[in-house]
DOLUMDREN-438542 format. One record per atom (N, C-alpha, C): residue in one letter; atom name; x, z, y; residue number from 0. Coordinates in pm, whole numbers, m for minus. Example, Ala and Ser with C-alpha at 12.3 -4.5 7.8 and 13.67 -1.06 7.14 Angstrom:
<sites>
+---------+------+--------+--------+--------+-------+
: lumdren : dofi :      x :      z :      y : torba :
+---------+------+--------+--------+--------+-------+
:       a :    N :   1319 :    780 :   m569 :     0 :
:       a :   CA :   1230 :    780 :   m450 :     0 :
:       a :    C :   1320 :    780 :   m330 :     0 :
:       s :    N :   1285 :    708 :   m225 :     1 :
:       s :   CA :   1367 :    714 :   m106 :     1 :
:       s :    C :   1290 :    787 :      3 :     1 :
+---------+------+--------+--------+--------+-------+
</sites>
This chain:
<sites>
+---------+------+--------+--------+--------+-------+
: lumdren : dofi :      x :      z :      y : torba :
+---------+------+--------+--------+--------+-------+
:       x :    N :   2969 :  m2107 :  m2274 :     0 :
:       x :   CA :   2861 :  m2115 :  m2199 :     0 :
:       x :    C :   2858 :  m2196 :  m2083 :     0 :
:       x :    N :   2795 :  m2289 :  m2057 :     1 :
:       x :   CA :   2792 :  m2385 :  m1948 :     1 :
:       x :    C :   2735 :  m2302 :  m1832 :     1 :
:       x :    N :   2761 :  m2405 :  m1720 :     2 :
:       x :   CA :   2710 :  m2346 :  m1565 :     2 :
:       x :    C :   2582 :  m2393 :  m1600 :     2 :
:       x :    N :   2476 :  m2292 :  m1520 :     3 :
:       x :   CA :   2336 :  m2365 :  m1507 :     3 :
:       x :    C :   2357 :  m2415 :  m1384 :     3 :
:       x :    N :   2291 :  m2560 :  m1368 :     4 :
:       x :   CA :   2253 :  m2629 :  m1279 :     4 :
:       x :    C :   2213 :  m2591 :  m1157 :     4 :
:       x :    N :   2239 :  m2632 :  m1068 :     5 :
:       x :   CA :   2145 :  m2507 :   m889 :     5 :
:       x :    C :   2099 :  m2637 :   m882 :     5 :
:       x :    N :   1969 :  m2663 :   m812 :     6 :
:       x :   CA :   1892 :  m2742 :   m771 :     6 :
:       x :    C :   1764 :  m2790 :   m808 :     6 :
:       x :    N :   1689 :  m2851 :   m739 :     7 :
:       x :   CA :   1505 :  m2897 :   m786 :     7 :
:       x :    C :   1492 :  m2982 :   m900 :     7 :
:       x :    N :   1422 :  m2954 :   m979 :     8 :
:       x :   CA :   1379 :  m3052 :  m1047 :     8 :
:       x :    C :   1242 :  m3178 :  m1007 :     8 :
:       x :    N :   1266 :  m3241 :  m1065 :     9 :
:       x :   CA :   1143 :  m3392 :  m1053 :     9 :
:       x :    C :   1072 :  m3315 :   m949 :     9 :
:       x :    N :    972 :  m3204 :  m1036 :    10 :
:       x :   CA :    841 :  m3144 :  m1061 :    10 :
:       x :    C :    813 :  m3122 :   m907 :    10 :
:       x :    N :    925 :  m2990 :   m864 :    11 :
:       x :   CA :    934 :  m2926 :   m752 :    11 :
:       x :    C :    942 :  m3032 :   m673 :    11 :
:       x :    N :    993 :  m3139 :   m684 :    12 :
:       x :   CA :   1011 :  m3215 :   m571 :    12 :
:       x :    C :    916 :  m3268 :   m462 :    12 :
:       x :    N :    828 :  m3332 :   m634 :    13 :
:       x :   CA :    699 :  m3413 :   m584 :    13 :
:       x :    C :    614 :  m3280 :   m562 :    13 :
:       x :    N :    628 :  m3175 :   m543 :    14 :
:       x :   CA :    499 :  m3088 :   m533 :    14 :
:       x :    C :    502 :  m3031 :   m326 :    14 :
:       x :    N :    662 :  m3084 :   m306 :    15 :
:       x :   CA :    689 :  m3045 :   m204 :    15 :
:       x :    C :    689 :  m3136 :   m135 :    15 :
:       x :    N :    684 :  m3277 :   m196 :    16 :
:       x :   CA :    662 :  m3377 :    m38 :    16 :
:       x :    C :    524 :  m3415 :    m68 :    16 :
:       x :    N :    407 :  m3370 :   m175 :    17 :
:       x :   CA :    258 :  m3376 :   m184 :    17 :
:       x :    C :    198 :  m3277 :    m59 :    17 :
:       x :    N :    267 :  m3105 :    m46 :    18 :
:       x :   CA :    226 :  m3055 :     55 :    18 :
:       x :    C :    266 :  m3085 :    194 :    18 :
:       x :    N :    454 :  m3154 :    208 :    19 :
:       x :   CA :    422 :  m3165 :    328 :    19 :
:       x :    C :    318 :  m3341 :    376 :    19 :
:       x :    N :    314 :  m3403 :    284 :    20 :
:       x :   CA :    193 :  m3524 :    355 :    20 :
:       x :    C :     64 :  m3499 :    344 :    20 :
:       x :    N :     26 :  m3397 :    305 :    21 :
:       x :   CA :   m108 :  m3328 :    360 :    21 :
:       x :    C :   m104 :  m3209 :    439 :    21 :
:       x :    N :    m24 :  m3194 :    480 :    22 :
:       x :   CA :    m14 :  m3112 :    633 :    22 :
:       x :    C :    m16 :  m3243 :    710 :    22 :
:       x :    N :     90 :  m3327 :    727 :    23 :
:       x :   CA :    104 :  m3414 :    840 :    23 :
:       x :    C :    m30 :  m3489 :    789 :    23 :
:       x :    N :   m107 :  m3548 :    724 :    24 :
:       x :   CA :   m194 :  m3612 :    723 :    24 :
:       x :    C :   m330 :  m3494 :    815 :    24 :
:       x :    N :   m313 :  m3370 :    811 :    25 :
:       x :   CA :   m422 :  m3284 :    899 :    25 :
:       x :    C :   m351 :  m3273 :   1019 :    25 :
:       x :    N :   m264 :  m3295 :   1049 :    26 :
:       x :   CA :   m202 :  m3276 :   1180 :    26 :
:       x :    C :   m220 :  m3443 :   1256 :    26 :
:       x :    N :   m210 :  m3539 :   1177 :    27 :
:       x :   CA :   m256 :  m3642 :   1235 :    27 :
:       x :    C :   m397 :  m3691 :   1376 :    27 :
:       x :    N :   m481 :  m3691 :   1306 :    28 :
:       x :   CA :   m605 :  m3619 :   1393 :    28 :
:       x :    C :   m577 :  m3587 :   1526 :    28 :
:       x :    N :   m510 :  m3470 :   1569 :    29 :
:       x :   CA :   m479 :  m3363 :   1647 :    29 :
:       x :    C :   m410 :  m3423 :   1745 :    29 :
:       x :    N :   m280 :  m3508 :   1690 :    30 :
:       x :   CA :   m212 :  m3517 :   1727 :    30 :
:       x :    C :   m240 :  m3700 :   1806 :    30 :
:       x :    N :   m339 :  m3750 :   1752 :    31 :
:       x :   CA :   m447 :  m3851 :   1811 :    31 :
:       x :    C :   m516 :  m3801 :   1919 :    31 :
:       x :    N :   m606 :  m3743 :   1907 :    32 :
:       x :   CA :   m664 :  m3626 :   2000 :    32 :
:       x :    C :   m594 :  m3630 :   2134 :    32 :
:       x :    N :   m495 :  m3532 :   2104 :    33 :
:       x :   CA :   m389 :  m3494 :   2234 :    33 :
:       x :    C :   m363 :  m3620 :   2348 :    33 :
:       x :    N :   m314 :  m3705 :   2225 :    34 :
:       x :   CA :   m273 :  m3863 :   2317 :    34 :
:       x :    C :   m362 :  m3913 :   2401 :    34 :
:       x :    N :   m476 :  m3936 :   2283 :    35 :
:       x :   CA :   m611 :  m3960 :   2386 :    35 :
:       x :    C :   m659 :  m3894 :   2509 :    35 :
:       x :    N :   m660 :  m3748 :   2520 :    36 :
:       x :   CA :   m701 :  m3658 :   2628 :    36 :
:       x :    C :   m613 :  m3652 :   2747 :    36 :
:       x :    N :   m478 :  m3736 :   2720 :    37 :
:       x :   CA :   m397 :  m3732 :   2772 :    37 :
:       x :    C :   m387 :  m3843 :   2885 :    37 :
:       x :    N :   m466 :  m3968 :   2799 :    38 :
:       x :   CA :   m531 :  m4074 :   2903 :    38 :
:       x :    C :   m608 :  m4098 :   2965 :    38 :
:       x :    N :   m722 :  m4011 :   2922 :    39 :
:       x :   CA :   m811 :  m3949 :   2997 :    39 :
:       x :    C :   m782 :  m3898 :   3106 :    39 :
:       x :    N :   m681 :  m3791 :   3132 :    40 :
:       x :   CA :   m675 :  m3702 :   3231 :    40 :
:       x :    C :   m625 :  m3837 :   3365 :    40 :
:       x :    N :   m491 :  m3876 :   3291 :    41 :
:       x :   CA :   m440 :  m4026 :   3376 :    41 :
:       x :    C :   m555 :  m4099 :   3471 :    41 :
:       x :    N :   m677 :  m4128 :   3361 :    42 :
:       x :   CA :   m778 :  m4211 :   3437 :    42 :
:       x :    C :   m828 :  m4160 :   3528 :    42 :
:       x :    N :   m840 :  m4043 :   3488 :    43 :
:       x :   CA :   m932 :  m3941 :   3593 :    43 :
:       x :    C :   m852 :  m3936 :   3732 :    43 :
:       x :    N :   m736 :  m3898 :   3669 :    44 :
:       x :   CA :   m646 :  m3890 :   3874 :    44 :
:       x :    C :   m639 :  m4052 :   3839 :    44 :
:       x :    N :   m628 :  m4148 :   3826 :    45 :
:       x :   CA :   m634 :  m4278 :   3915 :    45 :
:       x :    C :   m765 :  m4252 :   4003 :    45 :
:       x :    N :   m844 :  m4282 :   3885 :    46 :
:       x :   CA :   m982 :  m4281 :   3969 :    46 :
:       x :    C :   m995 :  m4243 :   4109 :    46 :
:       x :    N :   m980 :  m4037 :   4111 :    47 :
:       x :   CA :   m967 :  m4000 :   4177 :    47 :
:       x :    C :   m895 :  m4031 :   4332 :    47 :
:       x :    N :   m753 :  m4089 :   4294 :    48 :
:       x :   CA :   m654 :  m4159 :   4361 :    48 :
:       x :    C :   m743 :  m4274 :   4470 :    48 :
:       x :    N :   m778 :  m4350 :   4406 :    49 :
:       x :   CA :   m870 :  m4511 :   4437 :    49 :
:       x :    C :   m943 :  m4471 :   4520 :    49 :
:       x :    N :  m1061 :  m4400 :   4505 :    50 :
:       x :   CA :  m1166 :  m4334 :   4563 :    50 :
:       x :    C :  m1133 :  m4318 :   4691 :    50 :
:       x :    N :  m1096 :  m4205 :   4667 :    51 :
:       x :   CA :  m1034 :  m4062 :   4781 :    51 :
:       x :    C :   m971 :  m4172 :   4910 :    51 :
:       x :    N :   m887 :  m4269 :   4868 :    52 :
:       x :   CA :   m841 :  m4354 :   4978 :    52 :
:       x :    C :   m941 :  m4446 :   4999 :    52 :
:       x :    N :  m1019 :  m4558 :   4954 :    53 :
:       x :   CA :  m1108 :  m4619 :   4988 :    53 :
:       x :    C :  m1192 :  m4527 :   5065 :    53 :
:       x :    N :  m1219 :  m4405 :   5057 :    54 :
:       x :   CA :  m1303 :  m4338 :   5122 :    54 :
:       x :    C :  m1241 :  m4322 :   5232 :    54 :
:       x :    N :  m1121 :  m4300 :   5272 :    55 :
:       x :   CA :  m1020 :  m4277 :   5387 :    55 :
:       x :    C :  m1027 :  m4332 :   5488 :    55 :
:       x :    N :  m1027 :  m4512 :   5390 :    56 :
:       x :   CA :   m980 :  m4654 :   5464 :    56 :
:       x :    C :  m1115 :  m4679 :   5532 :    56 :
:       x :    N :  m1245 :  m4641 :   5517 :    57 :
:       x :   CA :  m1376 :  m4669 :   5522 :    57 :
:       x :    C :  m1398 :  m4620 :   5642 :    57 :
:       x :    N :  m1348 :  m4473 :   5627 :    58 :
:       x :   CA :  m1389 :  m4329 :   5783 :    58 :
:       x :    C :  m1264 :  m4422 :   5872 :    58 :
:       x :    N :  m1147 :  m4461 :   5844 :    59 :
:       x :   CA :  m1064 :  m4468 :   5949 :    59 :
:       x :    C :  m1120 :  m4607 :   6015 :    59 :
:       x :    N :  m1208 :  m4713 :   5942 :    60 :
:       x :   CA :  m1293 :  m4814 :   6001 :    60 :
:       x :    C :  m1395 :  m4771 :   6089 :    60 :
:       x :    N :  m1422 :  m4653 :   6041 :    61 :
:       x :   CA :  m1572 :  m4612 :   6106 :    61 :
:       x :    C :  m1510 :  m4531 :   6257 :    61 :
:       x :    N :  m1412 :  m4537 :   6273 :    62 :
:       x :   CA :  m1333 :  m4471 :   6371 :    62 :
:       x :    C :  m1251 :  m4565 :   6509 :    62 :
:       x :    N :  m1267 :  m4710 :   6431 :    63 :
:       x :   CA :  m1250 :  m4800 :   6473 :    63 :
:       x :    C :  m1103 :  m4811 :   6512 :    63 :
:       x :    N :  m1020 :  m4804 :   6428 :    64 :
:       x :   CA :   m904 :  m4801 :   6451 :    64 :
:       x :    C :   m860 :  m4881 :   6356 :    64 :
:       x :    N :   m903 :  m5003 :   6279 :    65 :
:       x :   CA :   m838 :  m5100 :   6220 :    65 :
:       x :    C :   m869 :  m5208 :   6321 :    65 :
:       x :    N :   m933 :  m5265 :   6411 :    66 :
:       x :   CA :   m948 :  m5354 :   6504 :    66 :
:       x :    C :   m999 :  m5479 :   6390 :    66 :
:       x :    N :   m891 :  m5584 :   6445 :    67 :
:       x :   CA :   m943 :  m5684 :   6369 :    67 :
:       x :    C :   m938 :  m5738 :   6244 :    67 :
:       x :    N :   m835 :  m5602 :   6135 :    68 :
:       x :   CA :   m842 :  m5595 :   6010 :    68 :
:       x :    C :   m961 :  m5526 :   5906 :    68 :
:       x :    N :  m1064 :  m5512 :   6011 :    69 :
:       x :   CA :  m1145 :  m5463 :   5929 :    69 :
:       x :    C :  m1240 :  m5523 :   5868 :    69 :
:       x :    N :  m1314 :  m5512 :   5761 :    70 :
:       x :   CA :  m1364 :  m5549 :   5635 :    70 :
:       x :    C :  m1485 :  m5667 :   5662 :    70 :
:       x :    N :  m1488 :  m5764 :   5569 :    71 :
:       x :   CA :  m1595 :  m5863 :   5613 :    71 :
:       x :    C :  m1688 :  m5803 :   5598 :    71 :
:       x :    N :  m1772 :  m5862 :   5706 :    72 :
:       x :   CA :  m1918 :  m5798 :   5724 :    72 :
:       x :    C :  m1929 :  m5666 :   5824 :    72 :
:       x :    N :  m1789 :  m5638 :   5851 :    73 :
:       x :   CA :  m1776 :  m5489 :   5914 :    73 :
:       x :    C :  m1849 :  m5397 :   5811 :    73 :
:       x :    N :  m1881 :  m5390 :   5695 :    74 :
:       x :   CA :  m1890 :  m5295 :   5639 :    74 :
:       x :    C :  m1781 :  m5182 :   5608 :    74 :
:       x :    N :  m1693 :  m5192 :   5659 :    75 :
:       x :   CA :  m1585 :  m5061 :   5661 :    75 :
:       x :    C :  m1520 :  m5031 :   5559 :    75 :
:       x :    N :  m1523 :  m5127 :   5481 :    76 :
:       x :   CA :  m1440 :  m5112 :   5282 :    76 :
:       x :    C :  m1299 :  m5225 :   5321 :    76 :
:       x :    N :  m1250 :  m5175 :   5229 :    77 :
:       x :   CA :  m1142 :  m5286 :   5212 :    77 :
:       x :    C :  m1164 :  m5450 :   5175 :    77 :
:       x :    N :  m1108 :  m5556 :   5201 :    78 :
:       x :   CA :  m1176 :  m5651 :   5141 :    78 :
:       x :    C :  m1069 :  m5667 :   5005 :    78 :
:       x :    N :   m966 :  m5610 :   4977 :    79 :
:       x :   CA :   m924 :  m5619 :   4853 :    79 :
:       x :    C :   m872 :  m5499 :   4866 :    79 :
:       x :    N :   m845 :  m5440 :   4727 :    80 :
:       x :   CA :   m772 :  m5333 :   4680 :    80 :
:       x :    C :   m619 :  m5305 :   4725 :    80 :
:       x :    N :   m547 :  m5425 :   4726 :    81 :
:       x :   CA :   m404 :  m5435 :   4770 :    81 :
:       x :    C :   m410 :  m5360 :   4888 :    81 :
:       x :    N :   m508 :  m5379 :   4999 :    82 :
:       x :   CA :   m468 :  m5313 :   5138 :    82 :
:       x :    C :   m449 :  m5127 :   5152 :    82 :
:       x :    N :   m506 :  m5099 :   5014 :    83 :
:       x :   CA :   m504 :  m4952 :   5015 :    83 :
:       x :    C :   m324 :  m4977 :   5024 :    83 :
:       x :    N :   m256 :  m5012 :   4974 :    84 :
:       x :   CA :   m151 :  m4990 :   4953 :    84 :
:       x :    C :    m49 :  m5046 :   5009 :    84 :
:       x :    N :    m81 :  m5220 :   5096 :    85 :
:       x :   CA :     17 :  m5305 :   5185 :    85 :
:       x :    C :    m17 :  m5203 :   5341 :    85 :
:       x :    N :   m165 :  m5135 :   5324 :    86 :
:       x :   CA :   m178 :  m5086 :   5501 :    86 :
:       x :    C :   m187 :  m5159 :   5586 :    86 :
:       x :    N :   m292 :  m5124 :   5712 :    87 :
:       x :   CA :   m341 :  m5168 :   5791 :    87 :
:       x :    C :   m254 :  m5162 :   5924 :    87 :
:       x :    N :   m289 :  m5158 :   6029 :    88 :
:       x :   CA :   m221 :  m5161 :   6128 :    88 :
:       x :    C :   m372 :  m5033 :   6207 :    88 :
:       x :    N :   m311 :  m4984 :   6297 :    89 :
:       x :   CA :   m384 :  m4904 :   6381 :    89 :
:       x :    C :   m394 :  m4900 :   6482 :    89 :
:       x :    N :   m500 :  m5014 :   6531 :    90 :
:       x :   CA :   m468 :  m5073 :   6661 :    90 :
:       x :    C :   m522 :  m4968 :   6808 :    90 :
:       x :    N :   m496 :  m4799 :   6750 :    91 :
:       x :   CA :   m493 :  m4711 :   6898 :    91 :
:       x :    C :   m349 :  m4633 :   6867 :    91 :
:       x :    N :   m285 :  m4636 :   6744 :    92 :
:       x :   CA :   m126 :  m4629 :   6807 :    92 :
:       x :    C :    m75 :  m4678 :   6910 :    92 :
:       x :    N :     31 :  m4651 :   7008 :    93 :
:       x :   CA :     96 :  m4754 :   7088 :    93 :
:       x :    C :    227 :  m4819 :   7066 :    93 :
:       x :    N :    249 :  m4763 :   6933 :    94 :
:       x :   CA :    400 :  m4876 :   6857 :    94 :
:       x :    C :    323 :  m4971 :   6740 :    94 :
:       x :    N :    170 :  m4953 :   6691 :    95 :
:       x :   CA :    149 :  m5063 :   6590 :    95 :
:       x :    C :    148 :  m5025 :   6500 :    95 :
:       x :    N :    174 :  m4867 :   6449 :    96 :
:       x :   CA :    191 :  m4815 :   6348 :    96 :
:       x :    C :     60 :  m4846 :   6253 :    96 :
:       x :    N :    160 :  m4851 :   6114 :    97 :
:       x :   CA :     75 :  m4884 :   5980 :    97 :
:       x :    C :     22 :  m4736 :   5908 :    97 :
:       x :    N :   m128 :  m4786 :   5875 :    98 :
:       x :   CA :   m166 :  m4656 :   5811 :    98 :
:       x :    C :   m180 :  m4716 :   5658 :    98 :
:       x :    N :   m116 :  m4645 :   5590 :    99 :
:       x :   CA :   m142 :  m4667 :   5414 :    99 :
:       x :    C :   m242 :  m4511 :   5358 :    99 :
:       x :    N :   m283 :  m4603 :   5251 :   100 :
:       x :   CA :   m349 :  m4503 :   5193 :   100 :
:       x :    C :   m352 :  m4481 :   5034 :   100 :
:       x :    N :   m227 :  m4564 :   4966 :   101 :
:       x :   CA :   m183 :  m4529 :   4826 :   101 :
:       x :    C :    m32 :  m4597 :   4860 :   101 :
:       x :    N :     27 :  m4467 :   4801 :   102 :
:       x :   CA :    216 :  m4562 :   4788 :   102 :
:       x :    C :    196 :  m4683 :   4696 :   102 :
:       x :    N :     92 :  m4662 :   4599 :   103 :
:       x :   CA :    124 :  m4796 :   4487 :   103 :
:       x :    C :    m27 :  m4768 :   4438 :   103 :
:       x :    N :    m72 :  m4889 :   4383 :   104 :
:       x :   CA :   m218 :  m4903 :   4316 :   104 :
:       x :    C :   m191 :  m4852 :   4152 :   104 :
:       x :    N :   m240 :  m4702 :   4135 :   105 :
:       x :   CA :   m222 :  m4652 :   3972 :   105 :
:       x :    C :   m296 :  m4799 :   3892 :   105 :
:       x :    N :   m231 :  m4782 :   3735 :   106 :
:       x :   CA :   m285 :  m4864 :   3642 :   106 :
:       x :    C :   m350 :  m4798 :   3594 :   106 :
:       x :    N :   m487 :  m4873 :   3506 :   107 :
:       x :   CA :   m586 :  m4858 :   3434 :   107 :
:       x :    C :   m511 :  m4820 :   3323 :   107 :
:       x :    N :   m529 :  m4666 :   3294 :   108 :
:       x :   CA :   m411 :  m4640 :   3145 :   108 :
:       x :    C :   m508 :  m4674 :   3018 :   108 :
:       x :    N :   m632 :  m4679 :   3051 :   109 :
:       x :   CA :   m766 :  m4710 :   2923 :   109 :
:       x :    C :   m707 :  m4879 :   2904 :   109 :
:       x :    N :   m655 :  m4967 :   3021 :   110 :
:       x :   CA :   m638 :  m5160 :   2987 :   110 :
:       x :    C :   m556 :  m5157 :   2928 :   110 :
:       x :    N :   m541 :  m5255 :   2776 :   111 :
:       x :   CA :   m435 :  m5257 :   2695 :   111 :
:       x :    C :   m448 :  m5423 :   2764 :   111 :
:       x :    N :   m395 :  m5452 :   2895 :   112 :
:       x :   CA :   m323 :  m5603 :   2939 :   112 :
:       x :    C :   m227 :  m5611 :   2961 :   112 :
:       x :    N :   m174 :  m5629 :   2915 :   113 :
:       x :   CA :    m35 :  m5640 :   2949 :   113 :
:       x :    C :    m21 :  m5822 :   3038 :   113 :
:       x :    N :    101 :  m5797 :   3112 :   114 :
:       x :   CA :     73 :  m5907 :   3238 :   114 :
:       x :    C :    m58 :  m5913 :   3322 :   114 :
:       x :    N :    m60 :  m5792 :   3323 :   115 :
:       x :   CA :   m190 :  m5808 :   3487 :   115 :
:       x :    C :   m150 :  m5703 :   3563 :   115 :
:       x :    N :   m142 :  m5782 :   3687 :   116 :
:       x :   CA :    m74 :  m5659 :   3763 :   116 :
:       x :    C :   m178 :  m5521 :   3778 :   116 :
:       x :    N :   m115 :  m5409 :   3810 :   117 :
:       x :   CA :   m224 :  m5265 :   3868 :   117 :
:       x :    C :   m333 :  m5306 :   3902 :   117 :
:       x :    N :   m339 :  m5374 :   4019 :   118 :
:       x :   CA :   m458 :  m5439 :   4059 :   118 :
:       x :    C :   m603 :  m5490 :   3967 :   118 :
:       x :    N :   m517 :  m5636 :   3913 :   119 :
:       x :   CA :   m606 :  m5670 :   3788 :   119 :
:       x :    C :   m682 :  m5592 :   3698 :   119 :
:       x :    N :   m627 :  m5453 :   3661 :   120 :
:       x :   CA :   m653 :  m5395 :   3575 :   120 :
:       x :    C :   m785 :  m5301 :   3586 :   120 :
:       x :    N :   m864 :  m5343 :   3688 :   121 :
:       x :   CA :   m990 :  m5257 :   3767 :   121 :
:       x :    C :  m1079 :  m5357 :   3759 :   121 :
:       x :    N :  m1197 :  m5290 :   3737 :   122 :
:       x :   CA :  m1309 :  m5356 :   3787 :   122 :
:       x :    C :  m1324 :  m5336 :   3945 :   122 :
:       x :    N :  m1390 :  m5399 :   3972 :   123 :
:       x :   CA :  m1400 :  m5360 :   4140 :   123 :
:       x :    C :  m1548 :  m5416 :   4138 :   123 :
:       x :    N :  m1633 :  m5290 :   4227 :   124 :
:       x :   CA :  m1780 :  m5328 :   4292 :   124 :
:       x :    C :  m1752 :  m5341 :   4415 :   124 :
:       x :    N :  m1822 :  m5429 :   4497 :   125 :
:       x :   CA :  m1900 :  m5471 :   4631 :   125 :
:       x :    C :  m1972 :  m5362 :   4667 :   125 :
:       x :    N :  m1969 :  m5370 :   4785 :   126 :
:       x :   CA :  m2060 :  m5249 :   4871 :   126 :
:       x :    C :  m2206 :  m5266 :   4893 :   126 :
:       x :    N :  m2228 :  m5474 :   4871 :   127 :
:       x :   CA :  m2340 :  m5522 :   4808 :   127 :
:       x :    C :  m2373 :  m5524 :   4680 :   127 :
:       x :    N :  m2316 :  m5475 :   4596 :   128 :
:       x :   CA :  m2385 :  m5495 :   4476 :   128 :
:       x :    C :  m2477 :  m5365 :   4392 :   128 :
:       x :    N :  m2520 :  m5371 :   4320 :   129 :
:       x :   CA :  m2588 :  m5292 :   4266 :   129 :
:       x :    C :  m2528 :  m5236 :   4155 :   129 :
:       x :    N :  m2585 :  m5111 :   4146 :   130 :
:       x :   CA :  m2502 :  m4973 :   4135 :   130 :
:       x :    C :  m2492 :  m5025 :   3987 :   130 :
:       x :    N :  m2344 :  m5056 :   3911 :   131 :
:       x :   CA :  m2336 :  m5053 :   3773 :   131 :
:       x :    C :  m2298 :  m5213 :   3782 :   131 :
:       x :    N :  m2357 :  m5284 :   3867 :   132 :
:       x :   CA :  m2307 :  m5430 :   3863 :   132 :
:       x :    C :  m2142 :  m5403 :   3921 :   132 :
:       x :    N :  m2028 :  m5486 :   3849 :   133 :
:       x :   CA :  m1898 :  m5497 :   3875 :   133 :
:       x :    C :  m1849 :  m5606 :   3918 :   133 :
:       x :    N :  m1938 :  m5711 :   3988 :   134 :
:       x :   CA :  m1889 :  m5839 :   4014 :   134 :
:       x :    C :  m1817 :  m5846 :   4152 :   134 :
:       x :    N :  m1705 :  m5871 :   4146 :   135 :
:       x :   CA :  m1653 :  m5862 :   4300 :   135 :
:       x :    C :  m1749 :  m5932 :   4407 :   135 :
:       x :    N :  m1714 :  m5871 :   4529 :   136 :
:       x :   CA :  m1783 :  m5917 :   4584 :   136 :
:       x :    C :  m1690 :  m5933 :   4700 :   136 :
:       x :    N :  m1722 :  m5912 :   4833 :   137 :
:       x :   CA :  m1655 :  m5967 :   4924 :   137 :
:       x :    C :  m1570 :  m5824 :   5035 :   137 :
:       x :    N :  m1582 :  m5714 :   4944 :   138 :
:       x :   CA :  m1508 :  m5613 :   4964 :   138 :
:       x :    C :  m1448 :  m5524 :   4868 :   138 :
:       x :    N :  m1460 :  m5368 :   4862 :   139 :
:       x :   CA :  m1354 :  m5319 :   4744 :   139 :
:       x :    C :  m1466 :  m5172 :   4791 :   139 :
:       x :    N :  m1592 :  m5062 :   4719 :   140 :
:       x :   CA :  m1653 :  m5022 :   4758 :   140 :
:       x :    C :  m1618 :  m4877 :   4638 :   140 :
:       x :    N :  m1609 :  m4936 :   4535 :   141 :
:       x :   CA :  m1560 :  m4907 :   4373 :   141 :
:       x :    C :  m1509 :  m4921 :   4284 :   141 :
:       x :    N :  m1447 :  m4855 :   4192 :   142 :
:       x :   CA :  m1352 :  m4955 :   4120 :   142 :
:       x :    C :  m1400 :  m4880 :   3969 :   142 :
:       x :    N :  m1375 :  m4897 :   3837 :   143 :
:       x :   CA :  m1409 :  m4865 :   3707 :   143 :
:       x :    C :  m1332 :  m4949 :   3591 :   143 :
:       x :    N :  m1303 :  m4811 :   3509 :   144 :
:       x :   CA :  m1194 :  m4919 :   3412 :   144 :
:       x :    C :  m1276 :  m4990 :   3369 :   144 :
:       x :    N :  m1251 :  m5061 :   3322 :   145 :
:       x :   CA :  m1241 :  m5183 :   3185 :   145 :
:       x :    C :  m1260 :  m5177 :   3054 :   145 :
:       x :    N :  m1235 :  m5088 :   3024 :   146 :
:       x :   CA :  m1247 :  m5049 :   2911 :   146 :
:       x :    C :  m1376 :  m4977 :   2837 :   146 :
:       x :    N :  m1407 :  m5069 :   2707 :   147 :
:       x :   CA :  m1540 :  m5085 :   2666 :   147 :
:       x :    C :  m1541 :  m4955 :   2539 :   147 :
:       x :    N :  m1449 :  m4887 :   2539 :   148 :
:       x :   CA :  m1422 :  m4746 :   2441 :   148 :
:       x :    C :  m1479 :  m4631 :   2493 :   148 :
:       x :    N :  m1559 :  m4558 :   2496 :   149 :
:       x :   CA :  m1597 :  m4438 :   2502 :   149 :
:       x :    C :  m1505 :  m4303 :   2485 :   149 :
:       x :    N :  m1518 :  m4249 :   2561 :   150 :
:       x :   CA :  m1429 :  m4106 :   2578 :   150 :
:       x :    C :  m1439 :  m3995 :   2536 :   150 :
:       x :    N :  m1364 :  m3884 :   2500 :   151 :
:       x :   CA :  m1390 :  m3771 :   2385 :   151 :
:       x :    C :  m1533 :  m3697 :   2424 :   151 :
:       x :    N :  m1587 :  m3676 :   2560 :   152 :
:       x :   CA :  m1708 :  m3674 :   2618 :   152 :
:       x :    C :  m1836 :  m3735 :   2560 :   152 :
:       x :    N :  m1791 :  m3847 :   2530 :   153 :
:       x :   CA :  m1933 :  m3959 :   2456 :   153 :
:       x :    C :  m1956 :  m4094 :   2578 :   153 :
:       x :    N :  m1905 :  m4043 :   2693 :   154 :
:       x :   CA :  m1943 :  m4119 :   2790 :   154 :
:       x :    C :  m1874 :  m4202 :   2812 :   154 :
:       x :    N :  m1882 :  m4419 :   2788 :   155 :
:       x :   CA :  m1818 :  m4502 :   2803 :   155 :
:       x :    C :  m1725 :  m4489 :   2955 :   155 :
:       x :    N :  m1563 :  m4524 :   2906 :   156 :
:       x :   CA :  m1404 :  m4485 :   3042 :   156 :
:       x :    C :  m1505 :  m4603 :   3148 :   156 :
:       x :    N :  m1595 :  m4729 :   3082 :   157 :
:       x :   CA :  m1642 :  m4790 :   3194 :   157 :
:       x :    C :  m1728 :  m4710 :   3324 :   157 :
:       x :    N :  m1799 :  m4609 :   3263 :   158 :
:       x :   CA :  m1912 :  m4524 :   3341 :   158 :
:       x :    C :  m1838 :  m4405 :   3399 :   158 :
:       x :    N :  m1728 :  m4426 :   3397 :   159 :
:       x :   CA :  m1679 :  m4212 :   3451 :   159 :
:       x :    C :  m1642 :  m4294 :   3645 :   159 :
+---------+------+--------+--------+--------+-------+
</sites>
């Protein structure tokens, strides 16, 4: 009597691979949604950080602590986004200390634009611009994502 061979037949292997492929195909959309949701959370956080820094800059300007670095036309908003990171001199400080509003400018996570600086990834709205008009002006009143994609909530990222 010859020994029985142990192992899988070709059909058993094919059925197993078909089941694994079906499970992987079913899981793929869930993984993609998770990835998109994570990027959306990063976008929300970045927008909140920048907008809070712009508001703090405006408050400091209204308090008269910026002196000659106050924004053009006395709007009270920064001339450029990079001022939030570079900082401005506090004229009320006896030692000329600087006020910093951001450690670094966050990158727009929805921007697929290699080679651009973090500041260049954002669309910038001036205080003199109409709502929804993100043509750069003489100051920075608001920022928005430059993405043309729509979020999981059905709202385009550019409108967040």
